[in-house]
C-alpha positions as MATLAB code, in Angstrom:
seq = 'QLNTRNILKGKAVDLKEGRVMAKVKVDSVGDLIPSIVTVEAAQDLGGKVGDEVRVLIKATSIMIGKG';
ca = [
      97.279  117.595  124.491;
      96.833  113.760  125.264;
      98.566  112.116  128.183;
      98.406  108.883  126.403;
     101.656  106.996  126.318;
     101.042  104.349  123.514;
     100.489  106.211  120.356;
     101.263  104.445  116.959;
     100.945  106.163  113.588;
      99.282  104.183  110.848;
      97.060  104.397  107.767;
      93.270  103.140  107.795;
      92.950  100.393  105.520;
      89.482   99.149  106.306;
      86.206  100.651  107.594;
      82.895   98.731  108.058;
      80.141  100.560  109.470;
      77.408   98.499  111.345;
      73.931   99.885  112.716;
      75.974  101.134  116.152;
      79.596  100.127  115.907;
      82.415  100.515  113.192;
      85.205   98.260  112.536;
      88.399   99.878  111.963;
      91.591   98.418  110.816;
      94.737  100.267  110.822;
      98.124   99.191  109.204;
     100.893  100.513  111.625;
     104.400   99.501  110.199;
     103.059   96.334  108.764;
     101.066   95.187  111.849;
      97.286   95.355  111.643;
      95.396   96.994  114.544;
      91.775   96.196  114.900;
      89.301   98.682  116.480;
      85.684   99.273  117.315;
      84.244  102.464  117.763;
      80.617  103.681  117.724;
      79.370  104.716  114.419;
      78.865  108.235  115.534;
      82.507  108.724  116.579;
      83.852  107.277  113.143;
      81.619  109.629  111.476;
      82.456  112.444  113.557;
      86.132  111.987  112.600;
      85.234  111.927  109.098;
      88.064  109.234  108.511;
      88.300  107.131  105.263;
      90.398  104.211  103.829;
      93.667  105.763  103.086;
      93.838  108.252  105.752;
      96.830  108.702  107.948;
      95.873  108.213  111.540;
      96.954  107.613  114.897;
      96.061  104.734  117.194;
      95.847  105.729  120.891;
      95.988  102.888  123.242;
      94.743  103.025  126.826;
      94.195  100.170  128.908;
      93.902   99.105  132.637;
      95.494   95.773  131.766;
      97.623   94.168  128.912;
      98.424   90.286  128.579;
     101.671   88.960  126.969;
     102.134   85.606  126.156;
     105.329   83.771  124.922;
     105.515   81.646  121.876;
];
């Protein structure tokens, strides 16, 4: 169980591992959501491109701009 309120479903469309960090891109209803996680975390998940995933967003601040 998680208390995160912002959970989006999507599909992993890109995964690039560096030495320490991994870049993951998720397509959620046509919107690409980029994410950076540790390589260790990415490997622990065992995810790969094409997998159905959930994006959990937990932030202390969010900026919104108009136009």
